[in-house]
Every structure is written in structure tokens, then in C-alpha cells.
Backbone bond lengths (Angstrom), bond angles and torsions (degrees), N, CA, C in turn:
res aa  C-N    CA-C-N  psi(-1)  N-CA   C-N-CA  omega(-1)  CA-C   N-CA-C  phi
1 M - - - 1.453 - - 1.529 109.77 -
2 E 1.319 116.43 129.88 1.458 120.61 -178.77 1.523 110.01 -71.90
3 E 1.341 115.89 128.99 1.457 120.09 -179.68 1.521 111.12 -75.18
4 I 1.324 116.33 142.20 1.458 123.12 178.76 1.521 107.49 -114.98
5 S 1.314 116.76 117.73 1.464 121.34 -178.35 1.518 110.43 -73.73
6 V 1.339 114.94 135.71 1.461 121.77 -179.10 1.524 109.03 -118.11
7 Y 1.326 115.43 128.13 1.459 122.29 178.01 1.522 107.18 -114.79
8 M 1.339 116.54 117.44 1.452 120.73 -175.18 1.526 111.72 -108.14
9 F 1.330 114.96 137.46 1.462 121.71 177.98 1.519 107.23 -123.26
10 L 1.343 115.37 115.42 1.453 122.08 -172.66 1.525 110.83 -108.96
11 G 1.324 115.27 163.01 1.456 120.59 176.62 1.509 110.67 142.66
12 F 1.320 115.22 169.19 1.450 120.45 -179.82 1.534 110.61 -82.16
13 L 1.313 114.86 170.40 1.463 121.10 179.59 1.532 110.24 -57.34
14 E 1.332 115.64 137.41 1.474 123.44 179.34 1.527 112.98 65.14
15 S 1.313 116.87 31.18 1.471 119.92 179.00 1.526 112.48 -93.85
16 G 1.334 116.99 -7.06 1.465 120.47 178.30 1.515 114.21 108.68
17 K 1.324 118.08 7.14 1.471 120.82 -177.77 1.532 111.27 -63.99
18 T 1.333 115.86 -48.07 1.466 120.10 -174.35 1.520 111.26 -60.93
19 Q 1.326 116.43 -45.87 1.460 120.23 -179.06 1.526 110.96 -61.82
20 F 1.336 116.27 -41.49 1.461 119.38 -179.30 1.522 110.76 -64.93
21 I 1.328 116.75 -43.87 1.464 120.14 -179.80 1.519 110.33 -65.21
22 Q 1.337 116.43 -40.84 1.464 120.18 178.44 1.524 110.24 -58.76
23 E 1.324 116.65 -48.11 1.460 120.67 -179.13 1.528 111.40 -65.65
24 T 1.335 116.52 -34.83 1.466 120.51 178.40 1.519 110.87 -64.09
25 L 1.327 116.71 -44.61 1.459 120.50 -177.84 1.533 112.31 -76.64
26 E 1.328 116.50 -13.07 1.466 120.31 173.72 1.527 111.45 -84.01
27 D 1.316 116.96 -12.23 1.463 121.78 -176.89 1.532 109.37 -78.96
28 P 1.316 118.29 119.51 1.471 120.82 179.99 1.517 113.95 -57.69
29 R 1.338 116.50 -24.56 1.464 119.55 -179.27 1.534 111.69 -68.74
30 M 1.325 117.00 -16.29 1.463 120.28 178.78 1.521 112.14 -85.22
31 E 1.334 117.56 -8.64 1.461 120.90 -179.68 1.523 109.41 -84.36
32 N 1.324 115.54 108.51 1.460 119.84 179.56 1.525 111.34 -127.74
33 G 1.323 115.31 14.04 1.454 119.30 176.84 1.509 114.60 88.82
34 E 1.338 117.95 -5.02 1.460 120.40 -179.11 1.531 111.06 -77.67
35 R 1.313 116.04 135.17 1.458 119.74 175.05 1.526 107.89 -72.48
36 T 1.326 115.83 124.02 1.458 121.93 -169.81 1.523 110.93 -113.96
37 M 1.321 116.44 138.27 1.462 121.44 171.04 1.523 108.75 -110.97
38 L 1.313 116.39 123.10 1.458 122.61 174.12 1.526 106.58 -94.64
39 L 1.316 115.69 107.71 1.457 121.49 -176.48 1.526 108.49 -97.06
40 V 1.321 115.96 108.56 1.465 122.00 -175.65 1.520 108.67 -100.45
41 C 1.340 115.99 118.84 1.468 120.23 -176.20 1.518 113.00 -104.40
42 E 1.312 117.65 1.13 1.462 121.44 173.06 1.520 108.08 -159.32
43 E 1.317 116.65 152.15 1.452 121.51 -179.48 1.515 109.63 -118.33
44 G 1.330 116.11 119.71 1.453 121.10 177.62 1.513 110.90 -102.95
45 E 1.324 115.99 -162.23 1.457 120.71 -178.78 1.529 111.59 -71.00
46 V 1.337 116.89 -32.43 1.467 121.03 -179.66 1.526 108.90 -84.64
47 E 1.311 116.84 129.12 1.450 121.70 179.04 1.524 110.23 -107.28
48 Y 1.320 115.50 155.22 1.462 120.33 178.48 1.524 110.41 -75.91
49 S 1.342 114.54 149.81 1.467 122.18 174.83 1.520 107.65 -120.29
50 P 1.337 117.25 83.40 1.468 120.86 -176.15 1.519 113.75 -59.56
51 E 1.329 116.69 -26.58 1.462 119.44 -179.46 1.522 112.35 -65.63
52 K 1.358 117.12 -16.56 1.461 121.07 179.28 1.530 112.25 -94.05
53 F 1.338 117.29 -6.29 1.454 119.89 -178.07 1.528 110.41 -64.50
54 A 1.339 115.21 133.20 1.461 119.61 170.66 1.521 109.34 -81.22
55 V 1.335 115.23 -25.12 1.462 120.61 177.41 1.523 108.66 -75.32
56 Q 1.302 116.57 127.47 1.457 121.72 -179.64 1.538 109.77 -89.91
57 N 1.335 114.56 166.16 1.468 121.06 176.05 1.520 112.69 54.66
58 V 1.349 116.11 52.26 1.463 121.75 176.73 1.522 109.04 -103.79
59 A 1.316 116.29 119.66 1.463 121.12 174.98 1.519 108.08 -97.92
60 V 1.332 117.03 116.95 1.466 121.67 179.43 1.527 108.48 -91.65
61 V 1.333 115.73 116.46 1.460 121.47 -177.26 1.524 108.82 -121.87
62 T 1.326 116.50 128.26 1.460 121.41 -179.43 1.523 110.31 -108.76
63 L 1.327 116.08 129.57 1.458 121.47 172.93 1.530 107.69 -96.52
64 E 1.316 116.14 122.41 1.458 120.60 -175.14 1.529 112.49 -79.59
65 S 1.339 117.10 -26.19 1.461 119.74 -177.75 1.521 109.63 -150.32
66 A 1.329 114.52 164.70 1.467 120.20 -179.97 1.524 111.61 -65.88
67 E 1.334 117.62 -22.94 1.464 121.08 179.15 1.528 111.73 -63.46
68 E 1.342 116.89 -22.45 1.461 120.74 179.67 1.525 112.14 -81.47
69 L 1.318 115.44 -9.06 1.466 119.79 -177.68 1.530 108.81 -86.85
70 T 1.329 114.99 79.01 1.459 121.56 179.40 1.519 108.87 -128.56
71 M 1.324 116.36 157.01 1.454 120.38 179.25 1.525 110.68 -62.38
72 E 1.334 116.72 -39.65 1.466 120.48 -179.73 1.522 110.84 -61.08
73 N 1.328 116.60 -43.59 1.462 120.44 -179.06 1.520 111.53 -67.79
74 L 1.328 117.08 -43.22 1.466 120.10 -179.02 1.532 111.29 -68.02
75 E 1.322 116.75 -36.19 1.467 119.41 176.15 1.522 110.58 -65.67
76 A 1.341 116.91 -39.41 1.459 120.45 178.77 1.523 111.16 -64.76
77 L 1.349 116.53 -40.61 1.466 120.44 178.23 1.530 110.80 -66.30
78 T 1.324 116.42 -37.32 1.465 120.84 178.80 1.524 110.70 -60.93
79 K 1.314 115.95 -44.71 1.472 120.11 179.70 1.530 111.28 -70.34
80 K 1.317 116.51 -42.58 1.459 120.57 -176.78 1.522 111.86 -59.97
81 H 1.328 116.51 -44.43 1.467 120.69 -176.14 1.532 112.50 -99.01
82 K 1.339 116.45 4.95 1.473 121.36 179.54 1.531 110.44 50.32
83 V 1.310 114.30 52.06 1.462 122.27 -170.15 1.526 112.20 -69.24
84 Q 1.328 115.83 136.91 1.465 122.49 173.53 1.524 112.00 -119.40
85 R 1.344 115.88 -13.20 1.466 121.25 179.23 1.521 108.01 -152.30
86 V 1.331 117.03 141.56 1.460 121.60 -178.68 1.528 109.56 -124.81
87 V 1.326 116.09 130.11 1.464 122.75 173.36 1.524 106.43 -114.93
88 V 1.326 116.85 125.56 1.464 120.84 -173.45 1.526 110.81 -117.20
89 E 1.329 116.37 123.18 1.463 121.02 166.49 1.517 105.86 -97.64
90 Y 1.327 116.57 103.06 1.462 120.56 -169.28 1.522 111.31 -88.55
91 N 1.310 114.86 147.82 1.459 121.66 179.55 1.528 110.27 -72.04
92 G 1.318 116.20 130.10 1.456 120.71 -175.66 1.513 114.69 -67.43
93 T 1.329 117.32 -17.60 1.464 120.08 -179.45 1.524 112.80 -98.19
94 W 1.339 117.58 -2.39 1.463 121.32 177.34 1.526 108.71 -96.10
95 L 1.310 116.39 136.43 1.462 120.69 177.88 1.520 110.32 -74.57
96 L 1.332 116.04 147.02 1.461 121.53 -177.20 1.526 112.43 -61.78
97 Q 1.320 116.41 -34.99 1.452 119.16 -176.80 1.521 111.66 -59.78
98 Q 1.330 116.10 -30.97 1.457 119.39 178.54 1.524 111.08 -63.04
99 F 1.318 116.30 -38.46 1.463 120.26 177.53 1.523 110.71 -69.44
100 F 1.326 116.58 -44.80 1.464 120.20 -179.52 1.531 111.44 -60.48
101 D 1.335 116.02 -38.57 1.466 119.96 179.29 1.522 111.99 -66.55
102 A 1.336 116.39 -27.10 1.465 120.80 -176.80 1.527 113.33 -93.43
103 M 1.321 117.74 -7.80 1.461 120.47 -175.96 1.525 112.06 -65.17
104 P 1.326 117.96 130.39 1.473 120.19 171.15 1.528 110.10 -61.76
105 E 1.321 116.53 156.03 1.461 120.60 -176.96 1.522 112.99 -61.31
106 S 1.325 116.59 -27.56 1.465 119.84 -177.53 1.527 112.85 -79.60
107 W 1.340 117.53 -13.00 1.456 120.47 -178.93 1.526 110.37 -81.71
108 V 1.322 116.33 134.13 1.463 121.97 -179.74 1.528 108.69 -130.89
109 I 1.347 115.99 124.81 1.462 119.87 179.11 1.520 109.75 -66.15
110 N 1.318 116.37 121.95 1.462 122.08 179.64 1.522 111.00 -100.23
111 Q 1.335 115.93 -38.47 1.465 119.28 -176.62 1.523 109.72 -156.38
112 I 1.336 115.57 143.55 1.459 121.72 174.17 1.520 108.31 -129.94
113 M 1.335 116.01 128.42 1.461 122.14 175.41 1.523 108.46 -127.10
114 T 1.326 115.51 143.70 1.463 120.71 -177.89 1.525 109.75 -123.02
115 F 1.334 115.37 135.97 1.460 121.82 -177.81 1.528 109.94 -120.39
116 F 1.332 115.23 138.86 1.466 121.13 175.22 1.522 109.20 -134.09
117 D 1.315 115.35 146.77 1.461 121.59 169.22 1.524 106.33 -81.42
118 A 1.330 116.83 114.94 1.464 120.45 -174.62 1.522 112.21 -62.56
119 T 1.327 117.53 -25.49 1.469 120.30 -177.60 1.524 112.34 -73.62
120 T 1.320 117.77 -18.40 1.464 120.66 -178.73 1.535 112.67 -120.77
121 F 1.318 117.54 -6.02 1.461 120.95 -171.55 1.517 113.38 -58.85
122 L 1.314 118.33 -48.79 1.462 120.51 -175.32 1.527 110.77 -64.26
123 N 1.318 116.85 -33.29 1.464 120.69 176.78 1.528 110.42 -68.34
124 Y 1.345 116.45 -43.32 1.458 120.66 176.20 1.528 110.05 -58.91
125 N 1.329 116.17 -43.64 1.462 119.74 -177.07 1.521 111.19 -65.25
126 A 1.323 116.58 -35.06 1.464 120.50 -179.64 1.522 111.73 -71.55
127 N 1.329 117.20 -32.86 1.457 120.83 -172.39 1.527 114.77 -108.41
128 M 1.336 117.51 -20.90 1.462 121.04 -179.96 1.522 109.80 -134.82
129 R 1.320 114.60 54.28 1.456 121.34 -173.56 1.531 112.18 -56.93
130 Q 1.329 117.05 -39.60 1.463 119.41 -177.06 1.518 111.66 -62.26
131 L 1.339 117.63 -40.11 1.460 120.52 -179.74 1.524 111.19 -71.15
132 V 1.332 117.07 -36.92 1.467 120.45 176.43 1.526 109.67 -63.70
133 F 1.321 116.27 -47.33 1.462 121.19 178.13 1.527 110.66 -56.73
134 D 1.325 116.28 -44.62 1.459 121.53 -177.44 1.527 111.61 -60.66
135 K 1.324 117.35 -35.80 1.462 121.05 -176.34 1.525 113.13 -82.86
136 I 1.339 117.25 -10.81 1.468 120.62 -177.86 1.522 112.20 -108.02
137 Q 1.328 117.97 -29.12 1.464 120.89 -166.92 1.525 114.11 -57.45
138 M 1.342 118.97 -31.00 1.464 120.26 -176.18 1.524 113.24 -119.82
139 T 1.306 117.21 5.48 1.459 119.94 -175.25 1.526 111.98 -76.66
140 Q 1.324 115.22 158.57 1.465 120.90 177.16 1.520 112.32 -100.46
141 M 1.340 115.91 -17.59 1.464 119.81 178.79 1.518 109.61 -151.53
142 V 1.335 115.69 137.19 1.462 122.29 173.63 1.515 108.25 -114.14
143 V 1.326 116.45 125.52 1.457 122.02 -179.94 1.528 109.15 -114.06
144 F 1.323 116.36 122.57 1.457 121.39 175.19 1.528 108.47 -98.58
145 N 1.328 115.80 102.86 1.461 120.84 178.53 1.523 110.99 -79.49
146 R 1.343 115.12 160.34 1.469 122.35 176.06 1.530 111.56 57.82
147 F 1.327 115.76 37.05 1.458 120.88 -179.44 1.525 109.45 -74.87
148 K 1.315 116.98 142.43 1.461 122.07 -178.10 1.524 110.18 -116.14
149 G 1.306 115.05 150.70 1.455 120.88 -176.87 1.505 113.83 -60.82
150 E 1.346 116.54 -28.51 1.466 118.64 -178.07 1.531 112.91 -81.05
151 F 1.323 117.26 -7.73 1.461 119.99 178.16 1.528 110.11 -72.94
152 D 1.324 115.92 144.80 1.464 121.43 175.84 1.526 108.36 -90.14
153 K 1.327 117.48 113.45 1.461 120.84 -178.49 1.521 112.22 -57.52
154 M 1.315 116.83 -32.94 1.459 119.80 -177.17 1.524 111.86 -60.89
155 D 1.346 117.81 -33.21 1.461 120.81 178.52 1.530 110.63 -60.69
156 F 1.331 116.65 -38.06 1.457 121.97 -178.93 1.532 110.52 -81.21
157 H 1.309 114.73 -41.05 1.464 121.44 -179.02 1.526 111.10 -58.59
158 K 1.338 116.58 -45.14 1.455 120.65 -175.97 1.526 112.06 -64.35
159 V 1.326 115.97 -36.14 1.467 118.80 179.20 1.525 109.91 -64.50
160 V 1.336 116.28 -47.15 1.466 120.62 -178.65 1.521 110.41 -63.60
161 R 1.321 116.99 -48.58 1.465 120.22 -176.39 1.526 112.18 -70.26
162 G 1.322 117.15 -22.40 1.446 119.95 174.82 1.519 111.99 -69.89
163 I 1.328 115.58 -18.80 1.468 121.43 179.39 1.523 110.89 -100.35
164 S 1.321 116.90 -44.10 1.465 120.82 -178.50 1.522 109.77 -156.50
165 R 1.330 115.52 143.03 1.462 120.74 176.97 1.529 111.65 -95.77
166 R 1.341 116.67 1.74 1.463 119.85 -172.15 1.529 115.39 -85.98
167 P 1.339 120.06 -43.16 1.464 118.21 -170.15 1.520 114.35 -72.09
168 D 1.337 115.20 147.49 1.454 120.17 166.68 1.529 107.90 -70.07
169 I 1.323 116.12 151.58 1.467 121.35 178.65 1.522 108.07 -121.75
170 V 1.325 116.54 129.65 1.463 121.77 -179.48 1.524 109.22 -124.95
171 Y 1.325 115.91 131.23 1.461 121.54 174.33 1.530 107.73 -104.06
172 E 1.315 116.72 117.90 1.465 119.84 178.66 1.522 108.33 -106.46
173 Y 1.329 115.23 114.70 1.463 120.65 -175.84 1.524 111.13 -75.72
174 L 1.318 115.74 165.10 1.460 121.38 -175.25 1.518 112.54 -56.09
175 G 1.323 117.08 -32.10 1.458 119.89 179.12 1.510 113.99 -78.24
176 G 1.331 116.94 -4.33 1.462 120.93 179.01 1.506 114.39 100.27
177 K 1.345 117.83 -1.19 1.459 120.89 -178.95 1.534 110.01 -78.39
178 P 1.349 118.15 121.24 1.468 120.25 177.34 1.529 111.34 -90.13
179 E 1.301 116.40 147.34 1.461 121.07 178.40 1.523 108.51 -140.53
180 F 1.336 116.51 124.68 1.460 120.24 -179.70 1.524 110.85 -77.84
181 D 1.311 115.33 144.59 1.462 122.39 176.68 1.524 109.09 -72.23
182 E 1.319 116.59 124.23 1.462 121.09 179.40 1.524 112.10 -119.74
183 I 1.331 115.93 18.82 1.461 120.20 179.86 1.527 108.99 -71.56
184 E 1.314 116.57 125.90 1.456 120.57 179.56 1.527 110.26 -78.33
185 D 1.313 115.15 149.30 1.459 120.83 -177.46 1.524 110.98 -119.33
186 P 1.325 117.68 73.68 1.460 117.76 177.00 1.529 109.81 -67.61
187 M 1.316 116.32 148.14 1.456 120.30 175.78 1.541 109.23 -65.17
188 P 1.317 117.48 151.08 1.472 119.78 179.76 1.528 112.77 -78.32
189 F 1.342 116.42 16.28 1.460 121.06 176.51 1.522 107.76 -144.57
190 D 1.323 116.33 159.71 1.466 122.41 -175.33 1.526 109.91 -90.98
191 K 1.334 115.97 106.56 1.460 120.62 -178.53 1.529 112.41 -74.69
192 T 1.332 117.58 -9.74 1.469 120.62 -179.55 1.529 112.17 -97.97
193 A 1.330 117.92 -4.30 1.468 120.92 -177.01 1.530 110.71 -69.41
194 P 1.335 118.15 152.43 1.467 121.10 177.29 1.533 111.76 -55.77
195 I 1.340 115.20 -39.09 1.462 121.39 172.42 1.532 107.16 -126.28
196 I 1.309 116.13 116.43 1.470 120.60 -179.01 1.525 107.82 -77.58
197 E 1.324 115.84 114.43 1.461 121.46 -177.64 1.531 109.38 -91.90
198 I 1.335 115.96 120.03 1.461 120.98 179.14 1.524 108.63 -103.61
199 A 1.325 116.70 110.88 1.462 120.22 177.23 1.530 109.63 -67.22
200 D 1.323 115.96 154.87 1.465 120.21 -177.60 1.524 112.15 -53.19
201 R 1.323 116.78 -42.57 1.468 120.70 -175.56 1.528 112.47 -72.22
202 D 1.356 117.41 -13.92 1.468 120.48 -172.84 1.526 113.75 -102.78
203 F 1.329 117.71 7.88 1.462 118.43 -175.94 1.530 112.46 -61.40
204 A 1.329 117.68 -37.84 1.474 119.83 -178.54 1.523 110.78 -60.90
205 W 1.330 116.51 -42.30 1.473 120.29 178.73 1.523 110.72 -65.63
206 F 1.329 115.85 -40.39 1.462 120.12 177.85 1.527 110.27 -62.85
207 Y 1.312 117.37 -44.73 1.463 121.05 -179.20 1.526 110.78 -61.82
208 R 1.321 116.80 -44.29 1.470 119.59 180.00 1.523 111.00 -66.39
209 D 1.343 117.06 -44.15 1.460 119.22 -178.03 1.522 111.26 -65.99
210 M 1.316 117.04 -34.14 1.469 120.50 175.60 1.525 110.08 -62.30
211 A 1.339 116.53 -39.73 1.460 120.03 -179.36 1.524 111.69 -69.21
212 E 1.336 116.50 -37.55 1.467 120.80 -175.17 1.524 112.69 -86.50
213 N 1.326 117.62 -28.42 1.475 121.29 -174.75 1.531 110.67 -133.90
214 T 1.319 115.81 49.25 1.464 120.95 -174.24 1.523 112.68 -54.99
215 A 1.330 116.68 -42.79 1.466 120.64 -175.40 1.527 112.25 -58.81
216 E 1.338 117.39 -28.72 1.465 120.54 -178.17 1.531 112.18 -69.03
217 Y 1.326 117.26 -16.82 1.464 120.63 -175.68 1.529 113.43 -102.00
218 V 1.305 117.51 -10.42 1.458 120.26 -176.66 1.530 110.24 -60.67
219 G 1.323 116.45 128.43 1.464 121.84 179.65 1.512 114.13 85.92
220 K 1.333 117.90 -5.94 1.460 120.66 -179.03 1.523 110.55 -91.21
221 T 1.325 115.24 160.14 1.459 122.15 -179.74 1.520 109.39 -108.58
222 V 1.324 115.60 133.83 1.464 122.01 -174.83 1.513 109.56 -130.60
223 R 1.345 116.25 143.64 1.458 121.19 173.23 1.528 108.91 -120.29
224 F 1.336 116.59 125.63 1.460 119.87 177.85 1.517 110.19 -152.39
225 K 1.311 115.74 162.07 1.459 122.64 177.45 1.520 109.38 -105.80
226 G 1.323 115.58 138.93 1.451 118.40 179.17 1.514 112.01 -153.26
227 M 1.327 114.47 170.39 1.459 121.59 177.38 1.524 108.83 -100.21
228 A 1.310 116.52 130.61 1.460 121.47 -174.52 1.521 111.67 -77.35
229 A 1.326 114.57 148.78 1.463 122.68 169.96 1.524 106.51 -130.28
230 V 1.317 116.17 122.77 1.459 121.55 -179.14 1.522 107.89 -110.94
231 S 1.324 115.58 129.38 1.461 119.90 -175.35 1.520 110.07 -148.09
232 R 1.337 115.92 152.67 1.456 120.48 175.01 1.517 112.01 -67.06
233 K 1.327 116.50 -18.77 1.457 120.32 179.78 1.531 111.94 -75.41
234 V 1.319 115.83 -14.82 1.464 120.91 -178.87 1.527 107.95 -95.89
235 P 1.336 118.45 137.49 1.468 120.65 -178.48 1.523 112.50 -57.78
236 K 1.324 115.84 153.10 1.455 121.10 178.29 1.534 109.57 -59.00
237 G 1.334 115.29 134.97 1.457 120.12 -178.76 1.511 113.41 91.72
238 Y 1.335 117.05 -5.36 1.460 122.03 -179.58 1.533 109.79 -115.81
239 I 1.315 115.63 153.84 1.461 122.84 168.78 1.525 107.31 -132.82
240 V 1.306 116.12 169.75 1.465 120.87 166.91 1.523 106.32 -103.23
241 L 1.320 116.39 132.40 1.462 121.48 179.99 1.518 107.96 -123.57
242 G 1.322 116.83 123.21 1.458 119.10 -177.14 1.508 112.47 -163.45
243 R 1.313 115.83 -159.17 1.467 122.62 -177.49 1.520 109.47 -142.07
244 H 1.310 116.06 161.04 1.451 121.06 169.29 1.534 107.73 -82.39
245 I 1.333 115.76 125.09 1.465 121.62 -176.11 1.520 109.43 -116.47
246 M 1.317 116.43 130.96 1.462 121.72 174.18 1.524 107.98 -101.58
247 T 1.322 116.33 109.98 1.462 120.96 -178.90 1.516 111.27 -79.34
248 C 1.323 116.42 -45.32 1.462 120.69 -174.87 1.521 110.98 -123.06
249 C 1.321 116.35 -61.36 1.462 121.65 -175.78 1.524 108.65 -148.20
250 E 1.319 117.27 178.04 1.458 121.00 -174.37 1.527 112.38 -58.17
251 A 1.333 116.24 -31.57 1.465 120.15 -176.29 1.524 112.76 -64.71
252 D 1.349 117.51 -22.15 1.472 118.63 -175.89 1.531 112.96 -109.66
253 I 1.331 116.66 17.96 1.462 119.24 176.83 1.533 109.18 -62.00
254 A 1.329 116.38 129.25 1.461 120.84 -178.53 1.525 109.25 -141.15
255 Y 1.323 115.01 149.95 1.459 120.72 176.57 1.524 108.50 -85.00
256 D 1.334 116.66 125.35 1.464 122.58 178.64 1.526 108.49 -129.47
257 G 1.323 115.97 135.11 1.453 117.92 -178.44 1.512 113.38 -158.59
258 F 1.322 115.10 -174.62 1.452 122.71 -175.74 1.528 110.38 -123.46
259 A 1.327 115.04 151.66 1.461 120.40 174.02 1.527 109.05 -72.62
260 V 1.333 115.97 127.88 1.466 121.69 -178.67 1.527 109.36 -125.60
261 K 1.326 116.19 127.14 1.462 121.50 173.27 1.527 107.42 -91.30
262 L 1.348 116.38 113.06 1.460 120.17 -171.48 1.524 113.76 -79.08
263 N 1.332 117.88 -21.09 1.470 121.16 -179.68 1.533 111.99 56.31
264 D 1.331 117.00 35.92 1.474 123.13 176.90 1.527 113.31 58.94
265 L 1.330 117.29 22.99 1.467 120.23 179.86 1.521 111.74 -74.93
266 V 1.329 116.54 -25.86 1.472 121.59 175.61 1.523 107.30 -133.45
267 K 1.327 116.42 130.72 1.461 120.82 -177.15 1.534 110.87 -97.23
268 G 1.326 114.99 150.49 1.457 121.18 170.90 1.514 115.39 64.48
269 V 1.311 117.37 34.17 1.473 120.31 -179.98 1.525 109.88 -69.56
270 Q 1.322 115.71 131.30 1.451 122.45 178.15 1.524 110.25 -115.90
271 T 1.334 115.55 160.34 1.466 120.19 175.78 1.527 109.93 -57.64
272 R 1.298 115.60 135.78 1.473 126.70 -178.72 1.529 113.44 83.10
273 D 1.328 118.04 1.63 1.467 119.51 169.96 1.528 108.67 -71.85
274 W 1.340 115.55 145.31 1.468 120.62 177.86 1.520 109.73 -101.91
275 L 1.335 115.05 133.61 1.460 121.30 179.86 1.521 109.95 -132.16
276 T 1.325 115.49 149.58 1.461 121.17 166.74 1.523 106.48 -108.83
277 V 1.333 115.79 125.19 1.460 121.04 -173.17 1.523 110.25 -124.09
278 T 1.315 115.72 137.09 1.466 121.97 168.37 1.519 106.23 -111.08
279 A 1.334 116.70 121.56 1.467 119.18 -170.63 1.513 111.97 -147.87
280 K 1.329 114.93 152.97 1.464 121.90 174.60 1.519 108.66 -96.53
281 I 1.329 115.75 141.49 1.462 121.08 -172.75 1.530 110.65 -98.12
282 K 1.327 114.74 129.83 1.461 122.31 173.55 1.522 108.37 -125.44
283 I 1.320 115.86 161.17 1.457 120.64 173.15 1.517 108.06 -110.18
284 E 1.327 116.10 119.40 1.446 120.58 178.70 1.525 109.72 -159.01
285 Y 1.316 115.04 167.17 1.468 118.62 178.81 1.519 109.38 -69.12
286 N 1.346 115.12 138.66 1.453 120.35 174.13 1.520 107.80 -148.54
287 S 1.317 116.28 135.08 1.457 120.09 -176.39 1.525 112.44 -65.74
288 A 1.337 117.53 -16.61 1.466 119.65 174.95 1.514 110.69 -61.27
289 Y 1.344 116.73 -31.83 1.463 122.16 178.52 1.526 111.74 -99.66
290 Q 1.349 116.01 -17.77 1.466 122.09 -171.03 1.527 110.83 59.93
291 S 1.310 115.32 28.21 1.465 122.46 178.58 1.521 107.24 -171.76
292 E 1.336 115.94 -175.27 1.462 118.98 172.64 1.527 109.75 -71.50
293 G 1.313 115.67 149.84 1.457 119.87 178.23 1.512 110.36 -173.00
294 P 1.332 117.53 179.07 1.461 121.15 179.95 1.530 111.43 -72.05
295 V 1.310 115.82 121.85 1.466 121.47 177.81 1.529 107.78 -114.37
296 F 1.326 116.04 129.30 1.456 122.11 -175.98 1.532 108.56 -98.06
297 I 1.324 116.24 116.39 1.465 121.75 179.76 1.530 107.22 -94.64
298 A 1.322 115.84 108.09 1.463 120.51 -172.03 1.523 112.04 -68.10
299 E 1.325 115.31 132.51 1.461 122.37 172.78 1.524 109.97 -104.61
300 K 1.327 114.85 -25.02 1.463 121.34 176.91 1.526 107.04 -151.65
301 A 1.314 116.38 140.00 1.465 120.43 178.48 1.517 108.94 -151.90
302 E 1.308 116.16 139.80 1.469 120.74 179.27 1.520 109.85 -151.08
303 R 1.295 116.09 153.67 1.448 120.69 177.53 1.521 110.16 -68.11
304 A 1.346 115.10 151.41 1.459 119.04 -174.77 1.521 110.05 -143.40
305 E 1.318 115.32 162.66 1.460 121.47 174.05 1.527 109.44 -82.19
306 P 1.332 117.69 148.80 1.463 119.38 176.68 1.526 110.69 -59.39
307 P 1.337 117.79 147.62 1.465 120.30 177.76 1.528 110.42 -69.34
308 E 1.309 115.05 165.79 1.472 120.23 -179.99 1.526 110.87 -61.00
309 E 1.335 117.17 -41.64 1.468 122.40 176.33 1.519 107.44 -107.27
310 V 1.328 116.63 109.72 1.459 120.48 -177.15 1.510 110.47 -72.00
311 V 1.343 118.05 -36.70 1.459 122.85 178.03 1.519 108.79 -98.10
312 V 1.333 117.38 131.02 1.466 121.43 178.66 1.518 110.19 -108.53
313 T 1.341 116.38 157.87 1.463 121.86 -179.85 1.517 108.96 -134.20
314 Y 1.346 114.53 175.52 1.464 120.80 177.20 1.528 112.14 -94.16
315 Y 1.318 117.69 0.58 1.471 119.61 -174.22 1.502 110.57 -141.59
């Protein structure tokens, strides 16, 4: 089956998606002979001008409601327009998973970009955090349009990095001048210390960095506090030690932790007991992961009081 590249442009209404797509399709460098479908999932004040497209054979298709976002409908549109490339202006109030569930098997995501109006972004994030999170979690670039000199970049940077460390961040000022975000993101703990101390509030960052950069921790010693989980699925002598992490909102709070070999340093540990553990990290198979993963070999362990904030976040 021939793969069809999909380019997605995310963001809320009037965030600058339409203008960017219009300018992209006016660029002669985008003309490669592929029959393109522009799938418009919301209509704002700015309308497309297909007569200005440098890209030929563009079929502009508008979905009036989320009910039209089905695999059957998208497959029918693919056949009808003999599509070889898809450009999507996605509705800011629709969750990404709905699109992924409706994608035909031949469609392959090539690029995702997210646009926000900088003048309203912080308000959106305060009141519609789940939708903001949804539009950033998988994107490769975040563009803040209508950025003003008096805005503090750190306010915007922290929101994005609290969701993902992967995307590039671009601030586009009112005059049209773009500026890339160059703010460094050091971890809130010293990864070079003889014992890496993880403060209670920083466990979420530690958990994410362990997942993304596991090799950097192999052989190192870490001290952190966590809540125990005891299960028959975990080998004898081991527990899972972790925290409840809120990634986006209360609805997605989940317990995440690591396999810890206690070495009989603490007896009678039960689920929901709190421990502070100092341990060396190895990579080996453990049934807690059902695969290889980071296993913490305890050198010191003691019972502890729950932290002030039982649930931790990235922001």
C-alpha cells in the first residue's frame, strides 16, 4: 500500500494556522506533483485563496463536524481525490486521538506543527489545560504568533516544556520577525553528583528523564522518596516505588514508578507505604516492566512520611 504523507497544523481558532498553510501552498518549493487534499476541520475569519496556490491539484475539503471524522469517510475522500498528500488544519476543540483513530492505514504522519495566539495563550492554558496539552504533546514545533516584546518568554517556555521537551519553540513578533527559543532546560537536580538527590517536587521530571535518557543513569546512585506498590507480578524481594503524576489534568493522574530491589533493608513493606531509597541503577529484565528496564538496587532504605504534595506534576 502506497503511504500518504500527512502534515498536521494544530491550534485554536484564529491562531494563525490558515495563513501559514496558505503561504506554504503558495511556495513553489512545495509543488512536487503530488495530488494534495487540504482537509479543513474548522473555518475562521481568514479564508483560503486556492487560486494563489503554487501547488497544483489541491482538493479543499471541509469537515463540518467531528462526526465526519471517520475512517470510512477519510478513505472515501482518499479514493475520490486520488490523494497522495494530506494537509490538515485541525479543529482546536477536537482531541488528536480522534483523528488518529480515524486515519486510514495508508496515512502516515510526517509533520505536526502547533500554533497559538500569544495574546490569549496563557488564558487558554489556565482554563482549557487539557486542550493545550493535547495540541503540544506530540508536536514538533510550537509557534507563538502575535508575540509582544513585553511578554516574558519564560511564561510560555515553561508551559511547553512542562508538557514536552521535544518541540522547537518559535516566537513570531507582531512585525513578522521570528525568534527561536534558546532557553536552556537544566534538570532540577545534579546528574553528575555522587548521589543524585531527587526532591519530592521533582520526581515527575526525574521519571520522564529516566524514560528519555535511561543510558545516562546506568551505574549511578539516586536517592528519592516514593510510595510502594507490592504485587505478585513483581519478583520476590522487589517492589515498585513511585509517585502519582499528573501530566495534564486530574483525569489523567497515574501511578508511575520503578522496580526496586530492597535487599531486606526494610521488612513488611505494604502497598502505599512511603520509603526513601538510595539505590544504584542497573538495566535488566524485570517482570514489573515485562521487559528490560531500570532496576534500582537499594543500598539504603527507610520508611518515610508522605510528602506535602502527594501528586506531582511537570509544571
